[in-house]
PLY file of the C-alpha trace (Angstrom):
ply
format ascii 1.0
element vertex 656
property float x
property float y
property float z
element edge 655
property int vertex1
property int vertex2
end_header
-17.11 98.35 205.23
-14.89 96.06 202.95
-15.69 96.13 199.37
-14.75 93.02 197.29
-14.60 93.35 193.57
-14.97 90.18 191.49
-11.81 89.50 189.31
-12.13 87.19 186.48
-9.18 85.19 185.24
-9.73 86.31 181.59
-9.41 89.98 182.72
-6.05 89.37 184.38
-4.74 87.63 181.17
-5.89 90.44 178.99
-4.36 93.19 181.24
-0.96 91.61 181.61
0.85 91.36 178.24
4.09 90.56 180.12
2.64 87.25 181.26
1.62 86.28 177.68
5.16 87.12 176.42
6.66 84.79 179.25
4.23 82.05 178.39
5.12 82.31 174.61
8.86 82.16 175.42
8.32 79.05 177.48
6.32 77.39 174.74
8.95 78.22 172.16
11.63 76.94 174.36
9.79 73.70 174.99
9.15 73.46 171.12
12.83 74.02 170.51
13.80 71.36 172.99
11.56 68.94 171.31
13.00 69.83 167.85
16.48 69.20 169.11
15.48 66.04 170.98
14.14 64.74 167.76
17.29 65.74 165.82
19.54 64.03 168.27
17.43 60.81 168.16
17.73 60.74 164.31
21.50 61.22 164.72
21.79 58.56 167.35
19.78 56.10 165.17
22.06 56.92 162.17
25.18 56.32 164.03
23.78 52.96 165.50
23.10 51.80 162.11
26.47 52.98 160.90
28.29 50.84 163.36
27.20 47.74 161.35
28.94 49.24 158.24
32.34 47.84 157.35
35.62 49.63 158.07
36.17 52.38 155.36
39.36 53.04 153.53
40.98 56.52 153.98
40.22 57.70 150.51
36.60 56.69 151.06
36.47 58.65 154.41
38.02 61.65 152.63
35.27 61.51 149.91
32.47 61.15 152.52
33.80 64.02 154.68
34.33 66.26 151.65
30.61 65.58 150.65
29.41 66.37 154.20
31.53 69.62 154.08
29.74 70.57 150.94
26.36 69.88 152.51
27.31 71.98 155.58
28.12 75.01 153.24
24.87 74.84 151.22
22.22 73.36 153.55
20.60 73.72 156.89
20.70 71.34 159.83
17.66 69.28 158.72
19.08 68.51 155.37
22.43 67.66 157.00
20.69 65.11 159.28
18.87 63.69 156.21
22.18 63.20 154.39
23.54 61.55 157.53
20.58 59.12 157.56
21.10 58.23 153.90
24.77 57.44 154.54
24.14 55.41 157.62
24.31 52.01 156.05
27.02 52.97 153.61
29.97 54.23 155.64
31.48 54.61 159.06
29.78 57.92 160.10
31.70 58.25 163.30
34.99 58.19 161.46
33.67 60.60 158.84
32.51 63.06 161.37
35.88 62.97 163.15
37.92 63.19 159.89
40.62 65.86 160.09
42.30 65.65 156.65
40.14 68.20 154.87
41.75 71.23 153.32
40.22 73.47 155.88
40.59 70.93 158.81
37.61 69.07 160.35
33.81 69.41 159.82
33.81 71.62 162.91
36.11 74.10 161.07
33.81 74.14 158.01
30.72 74.68 160.17
32.35 77.50 162.24
33.66 79.19 159.04
30.32 79.14 157.15
28.20 80.38 160.11
26.14 77.21 160.35
25.67 77.42 164.18
22.78 74.78 164.21
25.02 72.27 162.46
27.92 73.14 164.68
25.71 72.70 167.79
24.77 69.19 166.49
28.46 68.27 165.61
29.99 69.21 168.98
27.98 66.37 170.56
29.07 63.73 168.08
32.77 64.39 167.58
35.62 63.28 169.73
36.77 65.61 172.61
40.12 66.38 171.09
38.48 67.81 167.84
37.06 70.81 169.73
40.56 72.34 170.06
42.20 70.54 167.07
44.24 72.64 164.67
44.12 72.56 160.85
47.04 73.13 158.56
47.37 76.80 159.53
47.17 75.91 163.28
43.62 77.26 163.49
41.24 75.68 165.82
37.48 75.81 165.15
37.44 78.86 167.52
39.90 80.65 165.39
37.90 80.05 162.34
34.70 81.30 164.15
36.55 84.42 165.28
37.64 85.18 161.68
34.02 84.85 160.48
32.61 86.77 163.36
30.38 83.91 164.49
29.73 84.68 168.21
27.07 81.96 168.43
29.55 79.33 167.13
32.21 80.56 169.44
29.85 80.22 172.49
29.02 76.69 171.53
32.60 75.59 171.15
33.57 77.23 174.50
30.50 75.71 176.34
31.64 72.30 174.98
35.25 72.95 175.96
34.29 73.46 179.57
33.21 69.78 179.67
36.30 68.30 178.28
37.93 65.81 180.70
41.60 65.84 181.69
42.22 69.09 179.70
42.24 72.92 180.63
38.96 73.18 178.89
37.85 76.73 178.09
41.29 78.21 178.71
42.93 75.85 176.30
40.72 76.73 173.37
40.70 80.47 174.18
44.44 80.77 174.46
45.60 78.33 171.84
47.64 79.99 169.13
47.86 79.21 165.43
50.96 79.21 163.24
51.18 82.99 163.42
50.95 82.99 167.14
47.53 84.43 167.10
44.82 83.55 169.60
41.12 83.72 168.65
40.99 87.30 170.02
43.80 88.29 167.69
41.94 86.98 164.72
38.75 88.75 165.79
40.55 92.08 166.07
42.29 91.57 162.81
38.98 90.88 161.03
37.30 93.92 162.83
34.53 91.76 164.57
33.61 94.04 167.56
30.86 91.65 168.96
33.26 88.75 168.75
36.08 90.81 170.62
33.45 91.77 173.35
32.37 88.13 173.72
35.92 86.74 173.86
36.94 89.24 176.46
33.92 88.40 178.72
35.10 84.79 178.67
38.85 85.59 179.41
39.90 89.17 180.01
43.55 88.10 180.14
43.44 87.42 176.27
44.10 91.11 175.64
47.66 90.88 176.95
48.90 87.91 174.86
51.35 88.52 172.05
51.67 86.75 168.78
54.73 85.64 166.78
55.10 89.27 165.59
55.22 90.51 169.20
51.81 92.10 168.79
49.08 91.95 171.36
45.37 92.38 170.38
45.77 95.90 171.67
48.63 96.64 169.30
46.71 94.99 166.38
43.81 97.48 167.01
46.01 100.19 165.98
45.85 98.78 162.35
42.18 99.16 162.09
39.76 102.06 162.02
37.06 100.65 164.17
36.12 102.97 167.08
33.85 100.23 168.62
36.73 97.78 168.98
39.05 100.59 170.30
36.25 101.27 172.94
35.95 97.75 173.80
39.68 97.03 174.14
40.87 100.24 175.82
38.02 101.13 178.03
38.86 98.48 180.81
41.40 99.13 183.41
44.42 97.71 181.60
47.58 96.59 183.59
50.61 97.74 181.38
52.99 95.28 183.18
50.93 92.44 181.72
50.88 93.63 178.08
53.18 91.43 176.07
55.16 92.47 173.09
55.00 95.98 171.51
53.43 98.94 173.35
50.04 99.77 171.76
50.45 103.49 172.08
53.62 103.24 170.01
51.69 101.43 167.20
49.12 104.16 167.19
51.89 106.84 166.81
53.62 104.97 163.89
50.26 104.76 162.14
49.19 108.36 162.42
46.33 107.25 164.55
46.22 110.31 166.75
42.62 109.81 167.90
43.50 106.51 169.42
46.56 108.01 171.06
44.19 110.61 172.67
41.83 107.84 173.70
44.63 105.79 175.30
45.76 108.88 177.39
42.19 109.51 178.37
41.47 106.02 179.46
44.76 104.80 180.96
47.74 106.99 181.57
49.91 103.95 182.48
49.34 102.52 179.04
50.22 105.89 177.48
53.53 106.08 179.47
54.56 102.46 178.30
58.14 102.22 176.82
59.60 100.03 174.12
62.51 97.63 174.24
64.85 100.64 173.91
63.38 102.49 176.80
61.73 104.99 174.52
58.26 106.38 175.31
55.56 107.83 173.11
57.37 111.21 172.78
60.74 109.51 171.80
59.01 107.70 168.85
57.03 110.83 167.89
60.16 112.91 167.86
61.86 110.32 165.68
58.96 110.17 163.11
58.14 113.84 163.37
54.61 113.24 164.52
53.81 116.75 165.49
50.20 116.27 166.74
51.42 113.96 169.47
53.10 116.78 171.09
49.77 118.60 171.54
49.34 116.13 174.31
52.08 117.70 176.34
50.09 118.53 179.40
50.99 118.91 183.11
50.29 115.28 183.60
52.34 114.17 180.59
55.29 116.64 180.60
57.43 114.37 182.93
57.66 111.91 179.91
59.66 114.59 178.04
62.30 114.45 180.77
62.69 110.65 180.89
65.75 109.32 179.05
65.72 106.13 177.02
68.43 103.41 177.41
70.81 105.38 175.29
70.36 108.23 177.77
68.61 110.50 175.15
65.57 112.56 175.82
62.90 113.24 173.17
64.43 116.57 172.51
67.82 114.88 171.64
65.87 112.50 169.30
64.39 115.51 167.68
67.80 117.08 167.45
69.55 114.16 165.83
66.77 113.84 163.15
66.68 117.61 162.39
63.15 118.41 163.51
63.39 121.97 164.54
59.67 122.50 165.27
59.61 119.71 167.80
62.62 121.26 169.50
60.60 124.46 169.89
57.85 122.57 171.64
60.13 120.40 173.75
62.59 122.97 174.99
60.30 124.57 177.60
59.51 121.23 179.36
62.71 119.32 178.77
66.23 118.96 180.27
69.00 119.70 178.03
71.69 117.07 178.76
71.77 113.38 177.80
73.80 110.73 179.73
76.94 111.86 177.83
76.44 115.41 179.03
75.53 116.52 175.55
73.20 119.32 174.70
71.00 119.36 171.50
73.66 121.42 169.87
76.24 118.66 170.59
73.71 116.03 169.13
72.88 118.13 166.02
76.52 118.81 165.30
77.32 115.11 165.68
74.74 114.01 163.15
75.23 117.08 160.84
71.86 118.65 161.26
72.93 122.17 160.35
69.33 123.44 160.43
69.15 122.61 164.13
72.57 124.10 164.71
71.54 127.38 163.14
68.37 127.39 165.21
70.24 126.97 168.48
72.83 129.62 167.63
70.01 132.11 166.79
67.98 131.28 169.96
68.90 133.66 172.83
67.95 131.21 175.59
70.24 128.42 174.04
73.30 130.51 173.25
75.07 129.12 176.44
75.43 125.90 174.59
77.73 127.22 171.90
80.97 126.46 173.77
79.63 123.96 176.30
81.53 120.67 176.72
80.15 117.22 177.32
81.58 114.77 179.82
84.62 113.98 177.63
85.46 117.65 177.06
84.13 117.81 173.59
82.21 120.99 172.35
79.71 120.89 169.45
82.64 121.84 167.09
84.76 118.85 168.38
81.86 116.37 167.69
81.24 117.79 164.21
84.95 117.16 163.51
84.81 113.71 164.92
81.99 112.72 162.82
83.20 114.65 159.79
80.09 116.87 159.37
81.28 119.78 157.23
77.80 121.36 157.14
77.58 121.50 160.83
81.21 122.72 160.98
80.45 125.69 158.61
77.32 126.67 160.68
79.46 126.74 163.92
82.61 128.48 162.62
80.69 131.19 161.03
79.31 132.24 164.43
81.68 134.86 166.15
81.01 133.31 169.57
82.48 130.03 168.79
85.94 129.25 170.23
87.69 126.85 167.86
90.81 126.72 169.95
89.23 124.97 172.93
90.70 121.62 174.02
88.87 118.47 175.00
90.07 116.04 177.51
92.61 114.59 175.08
93.98 118.19 174.58
92.92 118.29 171.01
91.09 121.05 169.12
88.56 120.36 166.52
91.11 120.97 163.84
93.44 118.34 165.29
90.60 115.81 165.41
89.70 116.66 161.76
93.32 116.27 160.60
93.69 113.01 162.37
90.45 111.69 160.79
91.66 112.76 157.39
94.96 110.96 157.86
93.04 107.73 158.81
90.34 107.76 156.18
91.27 110.32 153.46
87.58 110.79 152.53
86.26 113.99 150.89
84.10 114.75 154.01
87.07 114.80 156.19
88.85 116.92 153.73
86.07 119.50 153.60
85.86 119.69 157.43
89.65 120.40 157.58
89.30 123.12 154.80
86.81 124.97 156.87
88.56 124.46 160.18
91.91 125.49 158.94
90.44 128.88 157.92
89.17 129.67 161.41
91.29 127.58 163.93
94.44 128.58 165.59
97.25 126.07 165.87
97.23 123.92 169.10
100.68 124.75 170.57
100.18 121.95 173.21
99.72 119.21 170.71
103.46 118.60 170.00
104.29 118.55 173.72
101.51 116.07 174.67
101.78 113.72 171.62
105.23 113.00 170.45
103.93 111.14 167.41
102.20 114.36 166.27
105.68 115.87 165.71
105.94 113.57 162.70
102.38 113.74 161.57
101.38 117.39 161.84
103.54 118.77 158.86
102.40 116.27 156.32
98.61 115.78 156.93
97.71 116.11 153.25
100.62 114.10 151.78
100.64 110.80 153.48
98.17 108.04 154.35
98.45 105.26 156.89
99.97 103.13 154.09
102.48 103.96 151.41
100.69 103.89 148.04
101.88 101.15 145.68
103.72 102.02 142.30
100.95 100.08 140.35
98.20 102.28 141.85
100.18 105.38 141.12
100.72 104.30 137.55
97.03 103.55 137.04
96.22 107.12 137.99
99.00 108.54 135.84
97.87 106.61 132.82
94.24 107.85 133.27
95.49 111.42 133.40
97.76 110.81 130.43
94.90 109.59 128.30
92.78 112.67 129.15
95.69 115.04 128.51
96.38 113.34 125.16
92.69 113.58 124.07
92.66 117.33 124.95
95.92 118.00 122.95
94.52 116.11 119.91
91.21 117.93 119.99
92.67 121.40 120.36
95.40 120.79 117.82
92.69 119.75 115.23
90.52 122.71 116.12
93.34 125.02 115.52
93.44 124.12 111.83
89.69 123.79 111.43
88.74 127.13 112.79
85.10 128.27 112.78
84.26 130.02 109.41
87.23 128.42 107.61
89.87 130.35 105.60
89.83 133.06 102.89
90.57 131.34 99.71
88.46 133.35 97.27
90.02 135.54 94.44
87.90 138.46 95.70
90.09 138.97 98.79
93.44 140.75 98.79
96.70 138.84 98.68
97.39 139.83 102.26
94.06 138.29 103.47
94.31 135.18 101.45
94.69 132.03 103.81
93.65 134.05 106.80
90.70 133.05 108.94
87.48 134.45 107.55
86.38 135.61 111.02
89.61 136.95 112.18
88.09 140.35 113.09
85.40 138.92 115.28
86.10 139.12 119.03
84.56 135.77 119.58
87.06 134.22 117.17
89.92 135.93 118.94
88.65 134.49 122.22
88.42 131.09 120.59
92.00 131.27 119.29
93.33 132.33 122.77
91.45 129.57 124.59
92.24 126.78 122.14
95.91 127.79 122.17
96.06 127.85 126.04
94.33 124.44 126.13
96.72 122.96 123.52
99.93 123.97 125.22
98.73 123.29 128.69
97.71 119.74 127.80
101.03 119.20 126.00
102.89 120.21 129.10
100.69 117.89 131.00
101.51 115.05 128.68
105.34 115.70 128.93
105.00 115.74 132.78
103.16 112.51 132.84
105.54 110.86 130.48
108.29 111.86 132.86
106.27 110.48 135.77
106.35 107.11 134.14
109.35 106.17 136.32
109.83 103.39 138.79
110.47 105.83 141.50
107.39 106.43 143.26
108.19 109.88 144.55
109.24 111.05 141.08
105.96 109.78 139.71
103.75 111.63 142.34
105.84 114.79 141.65
105.19 114.44 137.95
101.57 113.72 138.57
101.04 116.84 140.73
102.82 119.02 138.26
100.76 117.73 135.37
97.43 117.97 137.39
97.84 121.74 137.55
98.22 122.21 133.84
95.41 119.87 133.03
93.21 121.76 135.40
93.88 124.86 133.15
93.43 122.86 129.86
90.11 121.41 130.56
88.22 124.67 131.19
90.11 126.45 128.44
89.06 123.73 125.91
85.54 124.07 126.95
85.67 127.83 126.61
87.14 127.44 123.03
84.23 125.08 122.13
81.72 127.55 123.58
83.10 130.53 121.70
83.41 128.73 118.54
79.84 127.34 118.47
78.42 130.81 119.41
80.38 132.34 116.63
79.12 129.96 113.97
75.42 130.77 114.83
75.97 134.52 115.36
73.31 135.49 112.65
70.57 134.09 114.81
70.91 136.14 117.94
68.49 134.29 120.14
70.22 131.00 119.45
73.66 132.48 119.85
72.62 133.97 123.25
70.99 130.85 124.38
73.99 128.60 123.70
76.38 131.17 125.15
74.65 131.55 128.55
73.76 127.85 128.71
77.43 126.95 127.96
78.73 129.59 130.43
76.74 127.88 133.30
78.22 124.43 132.41
81.71 126.00 132.01
81.52 127.42 135.37
80.30 124.15 136.75
83.19 122.21 135.12
85.69 124.79 136.43
84.22 124.56 140.01
84.26 120.70 139.90
87.95 120.60 138.68
89.06 123.29 141.20
87.35 121.77 144.20
90.21 119.34 144.58
92.52 122.23 145.14
90.29 124.10 147.48
92.83 123.37 150.28
95.27 125.81 148.53
92.84 128.64 148.21
93.76 131.53 150.56
90.35 133.37 150.55
88.18 134.76 153.31
86.38 132.36 155.54
82.93 133.13 154.30
83.85 132.47 150.69
85.56 129.18 151.48
82.47 128.17 153.55
80.27 129.05 150.63
82.25 126.98 148.28
82.25 124.03 150.58
78.44 124.33 151.15
77.87 124.25 147.27
80.03 121.17 147.12
78.09 119.47 149.95
74.78 120.40 148.21
75.86 118.74 144.89
77.43 115.66 146.68
74.63 115.17 149.09
76.62 114.01 152.09
74.56 112.19 154.59
75.24 110.57 158.08
74.03 107.12 159.08
72.26 107.59 162.66
74.06 104.51 163.78
77.51 105.80 162.90
79.20 106.23 166.23
83.11 106.28 166.12
85.08 105.00 169.16
86.08 108.57 169.96
82.54 109.42 171.18
81.66 106.39 172.91
0 1
1 2
2 3
3 4
4 5
5 6
6 7
7 8
8 9
9 10
10 11
11 12
12 13
13 14
14 15
15 16
16 17
17 18
18 19
19 20
20 21
21 22
22 23
23 24
24 25
25 26
26 27
27 28
28 29
29 30
30 31
31 32
32 33
33 34
34 35
35 36
36 37
37 38
38 39
39 40
40 41
41 42
42 43
43 44
44 45
45 46
46 47
47 48
48 49
49 50
50 51
51 52
52 53
53 54
54 55
55 56
56 57
57 58
58 59
59 60
60 61
61 62
62 63
63 64
64 65
65 66
66 67
67 68
68 69
69 70
70 71
71 72
72 73
73 74
74 75
75 76
76 77
77 78
78 79
79 80
80 81
81 82
82 83
83 84
84 85
85 86
86 87
87 88
88 89
89 90
90 91
91 92
92 93
93 94
94 95
95 96
96 97
97 98
98 99
99 100
100 101
101 102
102 103
103 104
104 105
105 106
106 107
107 108
108 109
109 110
110 111
111 112
112 113
113 114
114 115
115 116
116 117
117 118
118 119
119 120
120 121
121 122
122 123
123 124
124 125
125 126
126 127
127 128
128 129
129 130
130 131
131 132
132 133
133 134
134 135
135 136
136 137
137 138
138 139
139 140
140 141
141 142
142 143
143 144
144 145
145 146
146 147
147 148
148 149
149 150
150 151
151 152
152 153
153 154
154 155
155 156
156 157
157 158
158 159
159 160
160 161
161 162
162 163
163 164
164 165
165 166
166 167
167 168
168 169
169 170
170 171
171 172
172 173
173 174
174 175
175 176
176 177
177 178
178 179
179 180
180 181
181 182
182 183
183 184
184 185
185 186
186 187
187 188
188 189
189 190
190 191
191 192
192 193
193 194
194 195
195 196
196 197
197 198
198 199
199 200
200 201
201 202
202 203
203 204
204 205
205 206
206 207
207 208
208 209
209 210
210 211
211 212
212 213
213 214
214 215
215 216
216 217
217 218
218 219
219 220
220 221
221 222
222 223
223 224
224 225
225 226
226 227
227 228
228 229
229 230
230 231
231 232
232 233
233 234
234 235
235 236
236 237
237 238
238 239
239 240
240 241
241 242
242 243
243 244
244 245
245 246
246 247
247 248
248 249
249 250
250 251
251 252
252 253
253 254
254 255
255 256
256 257
257 258
258 259
259 260
260 261
261 262
262 263
263 264
264 265
265 266
266 267
267 268
268 269
269 270
270 271
271 272
272 273
273 274
274 275
275 276
276 277
277 278
278 279
279 280
280 281
281 282
282 283
283 284
284 285
285 286
286 287
287 288
288 289
289 290
290 291
291 292
292 293
293 294
294 295
295 296
296 297
297 298
298 299
299 300
300 301
301 302
302 303
303 304
304 305
305 306
306 307
307 308
308 309
309 310
310 311
311 312
312 313
313 314
314 315
315 316
316 317
317 318
318 319
319 320
320 321
321 322
322 323
323 324
324 325
325 326
326 327
327 328
328 329
329 330
330 331
331 332
332 333
333 334
334 335
335 336
336 337
337 338
338 339
339 340
340 341
341 342
342 343
343 344
344 345
345 346
346 347
347 348
348 349
349 350
350 351
351 352
352 353
353 354
354 355
355 356
356 357
357 358
358 359
359 360
360 361
361 362
362 363
363 364
364 365
365 366
366 367
367 368
368 369
369 370
370 371
371 372
372 373
373 374
374 375
375 376
376 377
377 378
378 379
379 380
380 381
381 382
382 383
383 384
384 385
385 386
386 387
387 388
388 389
389 390
390 391
391 392
392 393
393 394
394 395
395 396
396 397
397 398
398 399
399 400
400 401
401 402
402 403
403 404
404 405
405 406
406 407
407 408
408 409
409 410
410 411
411 412
412 413
413 414
414 415
415 416
416 417
417 418
418 419
419 420
420 421
421 422
422 423
423 424
424 425
425 426
426 427
427 428
428 429
429 430
430 431
431 432
432 433
433 434
434 435
435 436
436 437
437 438
438 439
439 440
440 441
441 442
442 443
443 444
444 445
445 446
446 447
447 448
448 449
449 450
450 451
451 452
452 453
453 454
454 455
455 456
456 457
457 458
458 459
459 460
460 461
461 462
462 463
463 464
464 465
465 466
466 467
467 468
468 469
469 470
470 471
471 472
472 473
473 474
474 475
475 476
476 477
477 478
478 479
479 480
480 481
481 482
482 483
483 484
484 485
485 486
486 487
487 488
488 489
489 490
490 491
491 492
492 493
493 494
494 495
495 496
496 497
497 498
498 499
499 500
500 501
501 502
502 503
503 504
504 505
505 506
506 507
507 508
508 509
509 510
510 511
511 512
512 513
513 514
514 515
515 516
516 517
517 518
518 519
519 520
520 521
521 522
522 523
523 524
524 525
525 526
526 527
527 528
528 529
529 530
530 531
531 532
532 533
533 534
534 535
535 536
536 537
537 538
538 539
539 540
540 541
541 542
542 543
543 544
544 545
545 546
546 547
547 548
548 549
549 550
550 551
551 552
552 553
553 554
554 555
555 556
556 557
557 558
558 559
559 560
560 561
561 562
562 563
563 564
564 565
565 566
566 567
567 568
568 569
569 570
570 571
571 572
572 573
573 574
574 575
575 576
576 577
577 578
578 579
579 580
580 581
581 582
582 583
583 584
584 585
585 586
586 587
587 588
588 589
589 590
590 591
591 592
592 593
593 594
594 595
595 596
596 597
597 598
598 599
599 600
600 601
601 602
602 603
603 604
604 605
605 606
606 607
607 608
608 609
609 610
610 611
611 612
612 613
613 614
614 615
615 616
616 617
617 618
618 619
619 620
620 621
621 622
622 623
623 624
624 625
625 626
626 627
627 628
628 629
629 630
630 631
631 632
632 633
633 634
634 635
635 636
636 637
637 638
638 639
639 640
640 641
641 642
642 643
643 644
644 645
645 646
646 647
647 648
648 649
649 650
650 651
651 652
652 653
653 654
654 655
């Protein structure tokens, strides 16, 4: 038996709220259509009336367009239409709506930048087609302006209108058009951190993410400059194709900006993007090794370790970059997963010696697994010691020669030892760095007995390494140096001569002293005074000998001048510290009644006296015959005070 229940229409309505919601939306949509139909009728009527108006002058159009721009910024669409209606019989409205000479561009630019979507919706139907993608003075289209402001609604209306443009690329034109900085709308959305706008633009054209701007940066690279995880998620979540990415690799930008979270996200989302290389062939680990970005090396996993074994265009692995920049901690991480040779056949010890990174040299020498590198040669036969000599790196030379396992007599393919190379470099350039390298190597290297056989020219060069340069010095330059030394020697002689008759404490002239003591120095019995007298006398006579030698050197014979200069330099080297010691003992003697002051002045002066003596004696370090360690220590101190550095781009021809 069938049972039929009566269902009333009102019961269905009250029990189905979804139907009510749909009916309400339909009514709202119809109402909105009526509203916009009415607005367009009002605009059409105003434009018809405006056609009767006379042609306007440019300055009048500018004034009208400026007033409309002000209305757009401060009013809604109804007020805007009302203003249009009031101006209908006064001006050429079509010309005013299409005017492009405003400071910000056209009225479309103004509406897009102020977020007035309703006014923009109205304007796109009443302006010329070319204005949809027209640029202002900065090259920005209305879509650029909307992207900067984050107006997704305005962007949607502009793109929808662009689809209907005749004889143009339409949507792609407005989406991919760049401004004066080469930025597309997506670039601007990323720069201004508008995640919704970025998402909307990518839905319209996913290829936008690959385009570069004038600075060679794609939207992906620009995202490394902002701390917006939502944008990172939107941009890097899709399956990106690295071969399409133009400009700089985004993962390199993240490394350079310490954005390690984004680096990790890129690795997680797309291994191919993580493995991208720059114009020099360097991958993410090359860059991290250069900048010492240690957290990046926590990403050394089985799937990424191969990148540590890929060379850049110079043939260097990341471990070689870490070596040339002196980052020992990175070498410790890279050594277990990396090869040891670059394309020149150089180990990390070669590279460290070449660039003067003595900290890396010492680490390698102490590492048991790396000790085989000590005397290993590259493809040109150079050991690490050879490269340190070629590039005049005295700090690296010291670290190497102090190791007993080093063989300084090894020859490269040119049959040269490290000492031969250092001597040649000193002859060519004559710089202090070359000189210090020779100082150390001469203390540890045996003579190359094959040099004179293989290179006939060396028979004339070898005995006079420290006495000649490539060019014979001119007499004028020699006289300038002699005159400078003569002035110094004369000043020392004058000062010490005067100090000899103005002794500390003066002379005994009182009637209370005996006849034997009268006229004698009052502090004659003091040991400090005796030291003063000795030092002052030594300084006086040494400086006088230097003066006489330098006067004798004032000859037209250049060799006589050089001989006199060298002779005088030795005596002046003694006179300057002696004069300093005389001053120190004299001052200490005069304040002796105040022990703390006397001690302070004495020890402070003693420090400076030792410093002065070392600075003067450093130029004669070649003639010191001391043990190797002492000589190396002196050179290290000199390097420390002079702060010798090496340019990473410094690559002499011998090593190319």
